[in-house]
mmCIF entry with sequence, helices, sheets and N, C-alpha, C, O atoms, coordinates in Angstrom:
data_MODEL
# 
_entry.id   MODEL 
# 
_entity.id                         1 
_entity.type                       polymer 
_entity.pdbx_number_of_molecules   1 
# 
_entity_poly.entity_id                      1 
_entity_poly.type                           'polypeptide(L)' 
_entity_poly.nstd_linkage                   no 
_entity_poly.nstd_monomer                   no 
_entity_poly.pdbx_seq_one_letter_code       
;(UNK)(UNK)(UNK)(UNK)(UNK)(UNK)(UNK)(UNK)(UNK)(UNK)(UNK)(UNK)(UNK)(UNK)(UNK)(UNK)
(UNK)(UNK)(UNK)(UNK)(UNK)(UNK)(UNK)(UNK)(UNK)(UNK)(UNK)(UNK)(UNK)(UNK)(UNK)(UNK)
(UNK)(UNK)(UNK)(UNK)(UNK)(UNK)(UNK)(UNK)(UNK)(UNK)(UNK)(UNK)(UNK)(UNK)(UNK)(UNK)
(UNK)(UNK)(UNK)(UNK)(UNK)
;
_entity_poly.pdbx_seq_one_letter_code_can   XXXXXXXXXXXXXXXXXXXXXXXXXXXXXXXXXXXXXXXXXXXXXXXXXXXXX 
_entity_poly.pdbx_strand_id                 A 
# 
loop_
_entity_poly_seq.entity_id 
_entity_poly_seq.num 
_entity_poly_seq.mon_id 
_entity_poly_seq.hetero 
1 1  UNK n 
1 2  UNK n 
1 3  UNK n 
1 4  UNK n 
1 5  UNK n 
1 6  UNK n 
1 7  UNK n 
1 8  UNK n 
1 9  UNK n 
1 10 UNK n 
1 11 UNK n 
1 12 UNK n 
1 13 UNK n 
1 14 UNK n 
1 15 UNK n 
1 16 UNK n 
1 17 UNK n 
1 18 UNK n 
1 19 UNK n 
1 20 UNK n 
1 21 UNK n 
1 22 UNK n 
1 23 UNK n 
1 24 UNK n 
1 25 UNK n 
1 26 UNK n 
1 27 UNK n 
1 28 UNK n 
1 29 UNK n 
1 30 UNK n 
1 31 UNK n 
1 32 UNK n 
1 33 UNK n 
1 34 UNK n 
1 35 UNK n 
1 36 UNK n 
1 37 UNK n 
1 38 UNK n 
1 39 UNK n 
1 40 UNK n 
1 41 UNK n 
1 42 UNK n 
1 43 UNK n 
1 44 UNK n 
1 45 UNK n 
1 46 UNK n 
1 47 UNK n 
1 48 UNK n 
1 49 UNK n 
1 50 UNK n 
1 51 UNK n 
1 52 UNK n 
1 53 UNK n 
# 
_struct_asym.id          A 
_struct_asym.entity_id   1 
# 
loop_
_struct_conf.conf_type_id 
_struct_conf.id 
_struct_conf.pdbx_PDB_helix_id 
_struct_conf.beg_label_comp_id 
_struct_conf.beg_label_asym_id 
_struct_conf.beg_label_seq_id 
_struct_conf.pdbx_beg_PDB_ins_code 
_struct_conf.end_label_comp_id 
_struct_conf.end_label_asym_id 
_struct_conf.end_label_seq_id 
_struct_conf.pdbx_end_PDB_ins_code 
_struct_conf.beg_auth_comp_id 
_struct_conf.beg_auth_asym_id 
_struct_conf.beg_auth_seq_id 
_struct_conf.end_auth_comp_id 
_struct_conf.end_auth_asym_id 
_struct_conf.end_auth_seq_id 
_struct_conf.pdbx_PDB_helix_class 
_struct_conf.details 
_struct_conf.pdbx_PDB_helix_length 
HELX_P HELX_P1 AA1 UNK A 3  ? UNK A 34 ? UNK A 3  UNK A 34 1 ? 32 
HELX_P HELX_P2 AA2 UNK A 37 ? UNK A 39 ? UNK A 37 UNK A 39 5 ? 3  
# 
_struct_conf_type.id          HELX_P 
_struct_conf_type.criteria    ? 
_struct_conf_type.reference   ? 
# 
loop_
_atom_site.group_PDB 
_atom_site.id 
_atom_site.type_symbol 
_atom_site.label_atom_id 
_atom_site.label_alt_id 
_atom_site.label_comp_id 
_atom_site.label_asym_id 
_atom_site.label_entity_id 
_atom_site.label_seq_id 
_atom_site.pdbx_PDB_ins_code 
_atom_site.Cartn_x 
_atom_site.Cartn_y 
_atom_site.Cartn_z 
_atom_site.occupancy 
_atom_site.B_iso_or_equiv 
_atom_site.pdbx_formal_charge 
_atom_site.auth_seq_id 
_atom_site.auth_comp_id 
_atom_site.auth_asym_id 
_atom_site.auth_atom_id 
_atom_site.pdbx_PDB_model_num 
ATOM 1   N N  . UNK A 1 1  ? 41.839 66.274 -53.050 1.00 0.00 ? 1  UNK A N  1 
ATOM 2   C CA . UNK A 1 1  ? 41.777 64.910 -53.527 1.00 0.00 ? 1  UNK A CA 1 
ATOM 3   C C  . UNK A 1 1  ? 41.127 64.945 -54.911 1.00 0.00 ? 1  UNK A C  1 
ATOM 4   O O  . UNK A 1 1  ? 40.064 65.534 -55.108 1.00 0.00 ? 1  UNK A O  1 
ATOM 5   N N  . UNK A 1 2  ? 41.780 64.313 -55.830 1.00 0.00 ? 2  UNK A N  1 
ATOM 6   C CA . UNK A 1 2  ? 41.268 64.307 -57.202 1.00 0.00 ? 2  UNK A CA 1 
ATOM 7   C C  . UNK A 1 2  ? 40.128 63.303 -57.340 1.00 0.00 ? 2  UNK A C  1 
ATOM 8   O O  . UNK A 1 2  ? 39.934 62.434 -56.490 1.00 0.00 ? 2  UNK A O  1 
ATOM 9   N N  . UNK A 1 3  ? 39.388 63.444 -58.419 1.00 0.00 ? 3  UNK A N  1 
ATOM 10  C CA . UNK A 1 3  ? 38.261 62.553 -58.665 1.00 0.00 ? 3  UNK A CA 1 
ATOM 11  C C  . UNK A 1 3  ? 38.704 61.119 -58.888 1.00 0.00 ? 3  UNK A C  1 
ATOM 12  O O  . UNK A 1 3  ? 38.026 60.184 -58.464 1.00 0.00 ? 3  UNK A O  1 
ATOM 13  N N  . UNK A 1 4  ? 39.839 60.940 -59.552 1.00 0.00 ? 4  UNK A N  1 
ATOM 14  C CA . UNK A 1 4  ? 40.345 59.591 -59.813 1.00 0.00 ? 4  UNK A CA 1 
ATOM 15  C C  . UNK A 1 4  ? 40.753 58.932 -58.505 1.00 0.00 ? 4  UNK A C  1 
ATOM 16  O O  . UNK A 1 4  ? 40.459 57.757 -58.281 1.00 0.00 ? 4  UNK A O  1 
ATOM 17  N N  . UNK A 1 5  ? 41.421 59.672 -57.650 1.00 0.00 ? 5  UNK A N  1 
ATOM 18  C CA . UNK A 1 5  ? 41.856 59.140 -56.351 1.00 0.00 ? 5  UNK A CA 1 
ATOM 19  C C  . UNK A 1 5  ? 40.645 58.781 -55.488 1.00 0.00 ? 5  UNK A C  1 
ATOM 20  O O  . UNK A 1 5  ? 40.630 57.741 -54.829 1.00 0.00 ? 5  UNK A O  1 
ATOM 21  N N  . UNK A 1 6  ? 39.641 59.643 -55.499 1.00 0.00 ? 6  UNK A N  1 
ATOM 22  C CA . UNK A 1 6  ? 38.446 59.396 -54.715 1.00 0.00 ? 6  UNK A CA 1 
ATOM 23  C C  . UNK A 1 6  ? 37.699 58.158 -55.236 1.00 0.00 ? 6  UNK A C  1 
ATOM 24  O O  . UNK A 1 6  ? 37.185 57.362 -54.450 1.00 0.00 ? 6  UNK A O  1 
ATOM 25  N N  . UNK A 1 7  ? 37.644 58.007 -56.544 1.00 0.00 ? 7  UNK A N  1 
ATOM 26  C CA . UNK A 1 7  ? 36.977 56.846 -57.137 1.00 0.00 ? 7  UNK A CA 1 
ATOM 27  C C  . UNK A 1 7  ? 37.717 55.562 -56.791 1.00 0.00 ? 7  UNK A C  1 
ATOM 28  O O  . UNK A 1 7  ? 37.085 54.555 -56.472 1.00 0.00 ? 7  UNK A O  1 
ATOM 29  N N  . UNK A 1 8  ? 39.041 55.580 -56.849 1.00 0.00 ? 8  UNK A N  1 
ATOM 30  C CA . UNK A 1 8  ? 39.808 54.375 -56.536 1.00 0.00 ? 8  UNK A CA 1 
ATOM 31  C C  . UNK A 1 8  ? 39.689 54.013 -55.054 1.00 0.00 ? 8  UNK A C  1 
ATOM 32  O O  . UNK A 1 8  ? 39.651 52.832 -54.710 1.00 0.00 ? 8  UNK A O  1 
ATOM 33  N N  . UNK A 1 9  ? 39.630 55.013 -54.178 1.00 0.00 ? 9  UNK A N  1 
ATOM 34  C CA . UNK A 1 9  ? 39.422 54.730 -52.757 1.00 0.00 ? 9  UNK A CA 1 
ATOM 35  C C  . UNK A 1 9  ? 38.038 54.143 -52.497 1.00 0.00 ? 9  UNK A C  1 
ATOM 36  O O  . UNK A 1 9  ? 37.886 53.254 -51.659 1.00 0.00 ? 9  UNK A O  1 
ATOM 37  N N  . UNK A 1 10 ? 37.031 54.637 -53.211 1.00 0.00 ? 10 UNK A N  1 
ATOM 38  C CA . UNK A 1 10 ? 35.678 54.113 -53.051 1.00 0.00 ? 10 UNK A CA 1 
ATOM 39  C C  . UNK A 1 10 ? 35.606 52.668 -53.534 1.00 0.00 ? 10 UNK A C  1 
ATOM 40  O O  . UNK A 1 10 ? 34.954 51.836 -52.902 1.00 0.00 ? 10 UNK A O  1 
ATOM 41  N N  . UNK A 1 11 ? 36.264 52.365 -54.636 1.00 0.00 ? 11 UNK A N  1 
ATOM 42  C CA . UNK A 1 11 ? 36.284 50.989 -55.153 1.00 0.00 ? 11 UNK A CA 1 
ATOM 43  C C  . UNK A 1 11 ? 37.030 50.077 -54.196 1.00 0.00 ? 11 UNK A C  1 
ATOM 44  O O  . UNK A 1 11 ? 36.594 48.953 -53.946 1.00 0.00 ? 11 UNK A O  1 
ATOM 45  N N  . UNK A 1 12 ? 38.144 50.543 -53.659 1.00 0.00 ? 12 UNK A N  1 
ATOM 46  C CA . UNK A 1 12 ? 38.913 49.742 -52.707 1.00 0.00 ? 12 UNK A CA 1 
ATOM 47  C C  . UNK A 1 12 ? 38.093 49.477 -51.442 1.00 0.00 ? 12 UNK A C  1 
ATOM 48  O O  . UNK A 1 12 ? 38.125 48.366 -50.914 1.00 0.00 ? 12 UNK A O  1 
ATOM 49  N N  . UNK A 1 13 ? 37.372 50.465 -50.956 1.00 0.00 ? 13 UNK A N  1 
ATOM 50  C CA . UNK A 1 13 ? 36.542 50.287 -49.767 1.00 0.00 ? 13 UNK A CA 1 
ATOM 51  C C  . UNK A 1 13 ? 35.409 49.305 -50.041 1.00 0.00 ? 13 UNK A C  1 
ATOM 52  O O  . UNK A 1 13 ? 35.075 48.484 -49.186 1.00 0.00 ? 13 UNK A O  1 
ATOM 53  N N  . UNK A 1 14 ? 34.818 49.388 -51.230 1.00 0.00 ? 14 UNK A N  1 
ATOM 54  C CA . UNK A 1 14 ? 33.745 48.462 -51.592 1.00 0.00 ? 14 UNK A CA 1 
ATOM 55  C C  . UNK A 1 14 ? 34.281 47.035 -51.697 1.00 0.00 ? 14 UNK A C  1 
ATOM 56  O O  . UNK A 1 14 ? 33.624 46.101 -51.238 1.00 0.00 ? 14 UNK A O  1 
ATOM 57  N N  . UNK A 1 15 ? 35.440 46.853 -52.281 1.00 0.00 ? 15 UNK A N  1 
ATOM 58  C CA . UNK A 1 15 ? 36.037 45.525 -52.397 1.00 0.00 ? 15 UNK A CA 1 
ATOM 59  C C  . UNK A 1 15 ? 36.412 44.970 -51.026 1.00 0.00 ? 15 UNK A C  1 
ATOM 60  O O  . UNK A 1 15 ? 36.251 43.776 -50.773 1.00 0.00 ? 15 UNK A O  1 
ATOM 61  N N  . UNK A 1 16 ? 36.909 45.830 -50.144 1.00 0.00 ? 16 UNK A N  1 
ATOM 62  C CA . UNK A 1 16 ? 37.232 45.400 -48.790 1.00 0.00 ? 16 UNK A CA 1 
ATOM 63  C C  . UNK A 1 16 ? 35.966 44.948 -48.060 1.00 0.00 ? 16 UNK A C  1 
ATOM 64  O O  . UNK A 1 16 ? 35.963 43.911 -47.397 1.00 0.00 ? 16 UNK A O  1 
ATOM 65  N N  . UNK A 1 17 ? 34.896 45.729 -48.186 1.00 0.00 ? 17 UNK A N  1 
ATOM 66  C CA . UNK A 1 17 ? 33.629 45.360 -47.555 1.00 0.00 ? 17 UNK A CA 1 
ATOM 67  C C  . UNK A 1 17 ? 33.083 44.054 -48.112 1.00 0.00 ? 17 UNK A C  1 
ATOM 68  O O  . UNK A 1 17 ? 32.570 43.227 -47.358 1.00 0.00 ? 17 UNK A O  1 
ATOM 69  N N  . UNK A 1 18 ? 33.186 43.859 -49.407 1.00 0.00 ? 18 UNK A N  1 
ATOM 70  C CA . UNK A 1 18 ? 32.735 42.616 -50.027 1.00 0.00 ? 18 UNK A CA 1 
ATOM 71  C C  . UNK A 1 18 ? 33.579 41.436 -49.552 1.00 0.00 ? 18 UNK A C  1 
ATOM 72  O O  . UNK A 1 18 ? 33.047 40.359 -49.282 1.00 0.00 ? 18 UNK A O  1 
ATOM 73  N N  . UNK A 1 19 ? 34.877 41.633 -49.450 1.00 0.00 ? 19 UNK A N  1 
ATOM 74  C CA . UNK A 1 19 ? 35.753 40.580 -48.944 1.00 0.00 ? 19 UNK A CA 1 
ATOM 75  C C  . UNK A 1 19 ? 35.440 40.224 -47.507 1.00 0.00 ? 19 UNK A C  1 
ATOM 76  O O  . UNK A 1 19 ? 35.460 39.049 -47.140 1.00 0.00 ? 19 UNK A O  1 
ATOM 77  N N  . UNK A 1 20 ? 35.155 41.214 -46.698 1.00 0.00 ? 20 UNK A N  1 
ATOM 78  C CA . UNK A 1 20 ? 34.788 40.985 -45.302 1.00 0.00 ? 20 UNK A CA 1 
ATOM 79  C C  . UNK A 1 20 ? 33.471 40.211 -45.203 1.00 0.00 ? 20 UNK A C  1 
ATOM 80  O O  . UNK A 1 20 ? 33.334 39.311 -44.374 1.00 0.00 ? 20 UNK A O  1 
ATOM 81  N N  . UNK A 1 21 ? 32.520 40.562 -46.042 1.00 0.00 ? 21 UNK A N  1 
ATOM 82  C CA . UNK A 1 21 ? 31.231 39.864 -46.081 1.00 0.00 ? 21 UNK A CA 1 
ATOM 83  C C  . UNK A 1 21 ? 31.413 38.401 -46.484 1.00 0.00 ? 21 UNK A C  1 
ATOM 84  O O  . UNK A 1 21 ? 30.820 37.514 -45.871 1.00 0.00 ? 21 UNK A O  1 
ATOM 85  N N  . UNK A 1 22 ? 32.217 38.146 -47.495 1.00 0.00 ? 22 UNK A N  1 
ATOM 86  C CA . UNK A 1 22 ? 32.468 36.776 -47.954 1.00 0.00 ? 22 UNK A CA 1 
ATOM 87  C C  . UNK A 1 22 ? 33.204 35.974 -46.888 1.00 0.00 ? 22 UNK A C  1 
ATOM 88  O O  . UNK A 1 22 ? 32.885 34.808 -46.658 1.00 0.00 ? 22 UNK A O  1 
ATOM 89  N N  . UNK A 1 23 ? 34.185 36.592 -46.238 1.00 0.00 ? 23 UNK A N  1 
ATOM 90  C CA . UNK A 1 23 ? 34.936 35.894 -45.190 1.00 0.00 ? 23 UNK A CA 1 
ATOM 91  C C  . UNK A 1 23 ? 34.036 35.541 -43.999 1.00 0.00 ? 23 UNK A C  1 
ATOM 92  O O  . UNK A 1 23 ? 34.158 34.452 -43.438 1.00 0.00 ? 23 UNK A O  1 
ATOM 93  N N  . UNK A 1 24 ? 33.147 36.440 -43.615 1.00 0.00 ? 24 UNK A N  1 
ATOM 94  C CA . UNK A 1 24 ? 32.244 36.169 -42.497 1.00 0.00 ? 24 UNK A CA 1 
ATOM 95  C C  . UNK A 1 24 ? 31.300 35.020 -42.836 1.00 0.00 ? 24 UNK A C  1 
ATOM 96  O O  . UNK A 1 24 ? 31.054 34.150 -42.001 1.00 0.00 ? 24 UNK A O  1 
ATOM 97  N N  . UNK A 1 25 ? 30.777 35.015 -44.046 1.00 0.00 ? 25 UNK A N  1 
ATOM 98  C CA . UNK A 1 25 ? 29.886 33.925 -44.446 1.00 0.00 ? 25 UNK A CA 1 
ATOM 99  C C  . UNK A 1 25 ? 30.635 32.606 -44.558 1.00 0.00 ? 25 UNK A C  1 
ATOM 100 O O  . UNK A 1 25 ? 30.091 31.560 -44.203 1.00 0.00 ? 25 UNK A O  1 
ATOM 101 N N  . UNK A 1 26 ? 31.860 32.631 -45.040 1.00 0.00 ? 26 UNK A N  1 
ATOM 102 C CA . UNK A 1 26 ? 32.658 31.405 -45.120 1.00 0.00 ? 26 UNK A CA 1 
ATOM 103 C C  . UNK A 1 26 ? 32.923 30.859 -43.725 1.00 0.00 ? 26 UNK A C  1 
ATOM 104 O O  . UNK A 1 26 ? 32.914 29.647 -43.515 1.00 0.00 ? 26 UNK A O  1 
ATOM 105 N N  . UNK A 1 27 ? 33.156 31.750 -42.779 1.00 0.00 ? 27 UNK A N  1 
ATOM 106 C CA . UNK A 1 27 ? 33.367 31.326 -41.394 1.00 0.00 ? 27 UNK A CA 1 
ATOM 107 C C  . UNK A 1 27 ? 32.106 30.662 -40.837 1.00 0.00 ? 27 UNK A C  1 
ATOM 108 O O  . UNK A 1 27 ? 32.190 29.626 -40.178 1.00 0.00 ? 27 UNK A O  1 
ATOM 109 N N  . UNK A 1 28 ? 30.954 31.247 -41.096 1.00 0.00 ? 28 UNK A N  1 
ATOM 110 C CA . UNK A 1 28 ? 29.701 30.663 -40.605 1.00 0.00 ? 28 UNK A CA 1 
ATOM 111 C C  . UNK A 1 28 ? 29.449 29.292 -41.217 1.00 0.00 ? 28 UNK A C  1 
ATOM 112 O O  . UNK A 1 28 ? 28.991 28.382 -40.527 1.00 0.00 ? 28 UNK A O  1 
ATOM 113 N N  . UNK A 1 29 ? 29.742 29.135 -42.498 1.00 0.00 ? 29 UNK A N  1 
ATOM 114 C CA . UNK A 1 29 ? 29.581 27.833 -43.151 1.00 0.00 ? 29 UNK A CA 1 
ATOM 115 C C  . UNK A 1 29 ? 30.544 26.822 -42.545 1.00 0.00 ? 29 UNK A C  1 
ATOM 116 O O  . UNK A 1 29 ? 30.157 25.684 -42.282 1.00 0.00 ? 29 UNK A O  1 
ATOM 117 N N  . UNK A 1 30 ? 31.789 27.219 -42.320 1.00 0.00 ? 30 UNK A N  1 
ATOM 118 C CA . UNK A 1 30 ? 32.780 26.308 -41.737 1.00 0.00 ? 30 UNK A CA 1 
ATOM 119 C C  . UNK A 1 30 ? 32.378 25.878 -40.334 1.00 0.00 ? 30 UNK A C  1 
ATOM 120 O O  . UNK A 1 30 ? 32.523 24.707 -39.985 1.00 0.00 ? 30 UNK A O  1 
ATOM 121 N N  . UNK A 1 31 ? 31.879 26.801 -39.529 1.00 0.00 ? 31 UNK A N  1 
ATOM 122 C CA . UNK A 1 31 ? 31.460 26.467 -38.169 1.00 0.00 ? 31 UNK A CA 1 
ATOM 123 C C  . UNK A 1 31 ? 30.251 25.529 -38.205 1.00 0.00 ? 31 UNK A C  1 
ATOM 124 O O  . UNK A 1 31 ? 30.165 24.597 -37.406 1.00 0.00 ? 31 UNK A O  1 
ATOM 125 N N  . UNK A 1 32 ? 29.330 25.772 -39.118 1.00 0.00 ? 32 UNK A N  1 
ATOM 126 C CA . UNK A 1 32 ? 28.152 24.905 -39.181 1.00 0.00 ? 32 UNK A CA 1 
ATOM 127 C C  . UNK A 1 32 ? 28.504 23.509 -39.662 1.00 0.00 ? 32 UNK A C  1 
ATOM 128 O O  . UNK A 1 32 ? 27.862 22.541 -39.254 1.00 0.00 ? 32 UNK A O  1 
ATOM 129 N N  . UNK A 1 33 ? 29.502 23.382 -40.513 1.00 0.00 ? 33 UNK A N  1 
ATOM 130 C CA . UNK A 1 33 ? 29.925 22.058 -40.985 1.00 0.00 ? 33 UNK A CA 1 
ATOM 131 C C  . UNK A 1 33 ? 30.655 21.314 -39.875 1.00 0.00 ? 33 UNK A C  1 
ATOM 132 O O  . UNK A 1 33 ? 30.475 20.107 -39.714 1.00 0.00 ? 33 UNK A O  1 
ATOM 133 N N  . UNK A 1 34 ? 31.479 22.027 -39.108 1.00 0.00 ? 34 UNK A N  1 
ATOM 134 C CA . UNK A 1 34 ? 32.245 21.384 -38.031 1.00 0.00 ? 34 UNK A CA 1 
ATOM 135 C C  . UNK A 1 34 ? 31.386 21.001 -36.839 1.00 0.00 ? 34 UNK A C  1 
ATOM 136 O O  . UNK A 1 34 ? 31.745 20.098 -36.083 1.00 0.00 ? 34 UNK A O  1 
ATOM 137 N N  . UNK A 1 35 ? 30.249 21.679 -36.660 1.00 0.00 ? 35 UNK A N  1 
ATOM 138 C CA . UNK A 1 35 ? 29.408 21.358 -35.508 1.00 0.00 ? 35 UNK A CA 1 
ATOM 139 C C  . UNK A 1 35 ? 28.760 19.999 -35.716 1.00 0.00 ? 35 UNK A C  1 
ATOM 140 O O  . UNK A 1 35 ? 28.589 19.545 -36.847 1.00 0.00 ? 35 UNK A O  1 
ATOM 141 N N  . UNK A 1 36 ? 28.407 19.366 -34.624 1.00 0.00 ? 36 UNK A N  1 
ATOM 142 C CA . UNK A 1 36 ? 27.812 18.038 -34.679 1.00 0.00 ? 36 UNK A CA 1 
ATOM 143 C C  . UNK A 1 36 ? 26.443 18.086 -34.004 1.00 0.00 ? 36 UNK A C  1 
ATOM 144 O O  . UNK A 1 36 ? 26.328 17.727 -32.833 1.00 0.00 ? 36 UNK A O  1 
ATOM 145 N N  . UNK A 1 37 ? 25.406 18.521 -34.715 1.00 0.00 ? 37 UNK A N  1 
ATOM 146 C CA . UNK A 1 37 ? 24.096 18.647 -34.085 1.00 0.00 ? 37 UNK A CA 1 
ATOM 147 C C  . UNK A 1 37 ? 23.516 17.305 -33.637 1.00 0.00 ? 37 UNK A C  1 
ATOM 148 O O  . UNK A 1 37 ? 22.657 17.281 -32.755 1.00 0.00 ? 37 UNK A O  1 
ATOM 149 N N  . UNK A 1 38 ? 23.957 16.193 -34.217 1.00 0.00 ? 38 UNK A N  1 
ATOM 150 C CA . UNK A 1 38 ? 23.452 14.887 -33.800 1.00 0.00 ? 38 UNK A CA 1 
ATOM 151 C C  . UNK A 1 38 ? 23.983 14.513 -32.419 1.00 0.00 ? 38 UNK A C  1 
ATOM 152 O O  . UNK A 1 38 ? 23.480 13.570 -31.808 1.00 0.00 ? 38 UNK A O  1 
ATOM 153 N N  . UNK A 1 39 ? 24.973 15.218 -31.921 1.00 0.00 ? 39 UNK A N  1 
ATOM 154 C CA . UNK A 1 39 ? 25.572 14.903 -30.625 1.00 0.00 ? 39 UNK A CA 1 
ATOM 155 C C  . UNK A 1 39 ? 24.895 15.633 -29.472 1.00 0.00 ? 39 UNK A C  1 
ATOM 156 O O  . UNK A 1 39 ? 25.323 15.485 -28.327 1.00 0.00 ? 39 UNK A O  1 
ATOM 157 N N  . UNK A 1 40 ? 23.885 16.392 -29.729 1.00 0.00 ? 40 UNK A N  1 
ATOM 158 C CA . UNK A 1 40 ? 23.227 17.118 -28.646 1.00 0.00 ? 40 UNK A CA 1 
ATOM 159 C C  . UNK A 1 40 ? 22.187 16.225 -27.980 1.00 0.00 ? 40 UNK A C  1 
ATOM 160 O O  . UNK A 1 40 ? 21.611 15.342 -28.614 1.00 0.00 ? 40 UNK A O  1 
ATOM 161 N N  . UNK A 1 41 ? 21.962 16.462 -26.726 1.00 0.00 ? 41 UNK A N  1 
ATOM 162 C CA . UNK A 1 41 ? 20.957 15.687 -25.986 1.00 0.00 ? 41 UNK A CA 1 
ATOM 163 C C  . UNK A 1 41 ? 19.576 16.202 -26.339 1.00 0.00 ? 41 UNK A C  1 
ATOM 164 O O  . UNK A 1 41 ? 19.372 17.409 -26.473 1.00 0.00 ? 41 UNK A O  1 
ATOM 165 N N  . UNK A 1 42 ? 18.642 15.301 -26.489 1.00 0.00 ? 42 UNK A N  1 
ATOM 166 C CA . UNK A 1 42 ? 17.266 15.684 -26.791 1.00 0.00 ? 42 UNK A CA 1 
ATOM 167 C C  . UNK A 1 42 ? 16.529 16.102 -25.540 1.00 0.00 ? 42 UNK A C  1 
ATOM 168 O O  . UNK A 1 42 ? 17.102 16.128 -24.450 1.00 0.00 ? 42 UNK A O  1 
ATOM 169 N N  . UNK A 1 43 ? 15.268 16.426 -25.694 1.00 0.00 ? 43 UNK A N  1 
ATOM 170 C CA . UNK A 1 43 ? 14.433 16.834 -24.564 1.00 0.00 ? 43 UNK A CA 1 
ATOM 171 C C  . UNK A 1 43 ? 14.329 15.697 -23.561 1.00 0.00 ? 43 UNK A C  1 
ATOM 172 O O  . UNK A 1 43 ? 13.844 14.622 -23.916 1.00 0.00 ? 43 UNK A O  1 
ATOM 173 N N  . UNK A 1 44 ? 14.754 15.888 -22.350 1.00 0.00 ? 44 UNK A N  1 
ATOM 174 C CA . UNK A 1 44 ? 14.647 14.905 -21.297 1.00 0.00 ? 44 UNK A CA 1 
ATOM 175 C C  . UNK A 1 44 ? 15.604 13.737 -21.413 1.00 0.00 ? 44 UNK A C  1 
ATOM 176 O O  . UNK A 1 44 ? 15.515 12.792 -20.629 1.00 0.00 ? 44 UNK A O  1 
ATOM 177 N N  . UNK A 1 45 ? 16.519 13.777 -22.371 1.00 0.00 ? 45 UNK A N  1 
ATOM 178 C CA . UNK A 1 45 ? 17.464 12.673 -22.547 1.00 0.00 ? 45 UNK A CA 1 
ATOM 179 C C  . UNK A 1 45 ? 18.633 12.862 -21.587 1.00 0.00 ? 45 UNK A C  1 
ATOM 180 O O  . UNK A 1 45 ? 19.108 13.979 -21.383 1.00 0.00 ? 45 UNK A O  1 
ATOM 181 N N  . UNK A 1 46 ? 19.090 11.760 -21.001 1.00 0.00 ? 46 UNK A N  1 
ATOM 182 C CA . UNK A 1 46 ? 20.191 11.833 -20.051 1.00 0.00 ? 46 UNK A CA 1 
ATOM 183 C C  . UNK A 1 46 ? 21.535 11.721 -20.738 1.00 0.00 ? 46 UNK A C  1 
ATOM 184 O O  . UNK A 1 46 ? 22.536 12.195 -20.200 1.00 0.00 ? 46 UNK A O  1 
ATOM 185 N N  . UNK A 1 47 ? 21.591 11.105 -21.920 1.00 0.00 ? 47 UNK A N  1 
ATOM 186 C CA . UNK A 1 47 ? 22.849 10.894 -22.625 1.00 0.00 ? 47 UNK A CA 1 
ATOM 187 C C  . UNK A 1 47 ? 22.788 11.564 -23.995 1.00 0.00 ? 47 UNK A C  1 
ATOM 188 O O  . UNK A 1 47 ? 21.705 11.856 -24.503 1.00 0.00 ? 47 UNK A O  1 
ATOM 189 N N  . UNK A 1 48 ? 23.944 11.804 -24.581 1.00 0.00 ? 48 UNK A N  1 
ATOM 190 C CA . UNK A 1 48 ? 23.960 12.347 -25.944 1.00 0.00 ? 48 UNK A CA 1 
ATOM 191 C C  . UNK A 1 48 ? 23.335 11.374 -26.922 1.00 0.00 ? 48 UNK A C  1 
ATOM 192 O O  . UNK A 1 48 ? 23.177 10.191 -26.622 1.00 0.00 ? 48 UNK A O  1 
ATOM 193 N N  . UNK A 1 49 ? 22.984 11.879 -28.089 1.00 0.00 ? 49 UNK A N  1 
ATOM 194 C CA . UNK A 1 49 ? 22.336 11.040 -29.097 1.00 0.00 ? 49 UNK A CA 1 
ATOM 195 C C  . UNK A 1 49 ? 23.252 9.926  -29.559 1.00 0.00 ? 49 UNK A C  1 
ATOM 196 O O  . UNK A 1 49 ? 22.793 8.818  -29.836 1.00 0.00 ? 49 UNK A O  1 
ATOM 197 N N  . UNK A 1 50 ? 24.558 10.211 -29.646 1.00 0.00 ? 50 UNK A N  1 
ATOM 198 C CA . UNK A 1 50 ? 25.531 9.192  -30.043 1.00 0.00 ? 50 UNK A CA 1 
ATOM 199 C C  . UNK A 1 50 ? 26.624 9.122  -28.981 1.00 0.00 ? 50 UNK A C  1 
ATOM 200 O O  . UNK A 1 50 ? 27.032 10.149 -28.439 1.00 0.00 ? 50 UNK A O  1 
ATOM 201 N N  . UNK A 1 51 ? 27.090 7.928  -28.688 1.00 0.00 ? 51 UNK A N  1 
ATOM 202 C CA . UNK A 1 51 ? 28.112 7.766  -27.658 1.00 0.00 ? 51 UNK A CA 1 
ATOM 203 C C  . UNK A 1 51 ? 29.489 8.257  -28.135 1.00 0.00 ? 51 UNK A C  1 
ATOM 204 O O  . UNK A 1 51 ? 30.319 8.601  -27.294 1.00 0.00 ? 51 UNK A O  1 
ATOM 205 N N  . UNK A 1 52 ? 29.756 8.301  -29.410 1.00 0.00 ? 52 UNK A N  1 
ATOM 206 C CA . UNK A 1 52 ? 31.070 8.702  -29.912 1.00 0.00 ? 52 UNK A CA 1 
ATOM 207 C C  . UNK A 1 52 ? 31.324 10.194 -29.729 1.00 0.00 ? 52 UNK A C  1 
ATOM 208 O O  . UNK A 1 52 ? 32.446 10.654 -29.942 1.00 0.00 ? 52 UNK A O  1 
ATOM 209 N N  . UNK A 1 53 ? 30.333 10.938 -29.347 1.00 0.00 ? 53 UNK A N  1 
ATOM 210 C CA . UNK A 1 53 ? 30.489 12.390 -29.197 1.00 0.00 ? 53 UNK A CA 1 
ATOM 211 C C  . UNK A 1 53 ? 31.321 12.646 -27.986 1.00 0.00 ? 53 UNK A C  1 
ATOM 212 O O  . UNK A 1 53 ? 31.590 13.801 -27.655 1.00 0.00 ? 53 UNK A O  1 
# 
């Protein structure tokens, strides 16, 4: 394997890892935005915080 080929594979692997990291964080942000924390029941509450949940 030549040095140029090895360097390009290392760059491609680094870019893939960076893309995977960005995609995972984007997924976490999307899930946190879609969640409705105001709809959870509080301590000792029998009903959700909002009825529309």
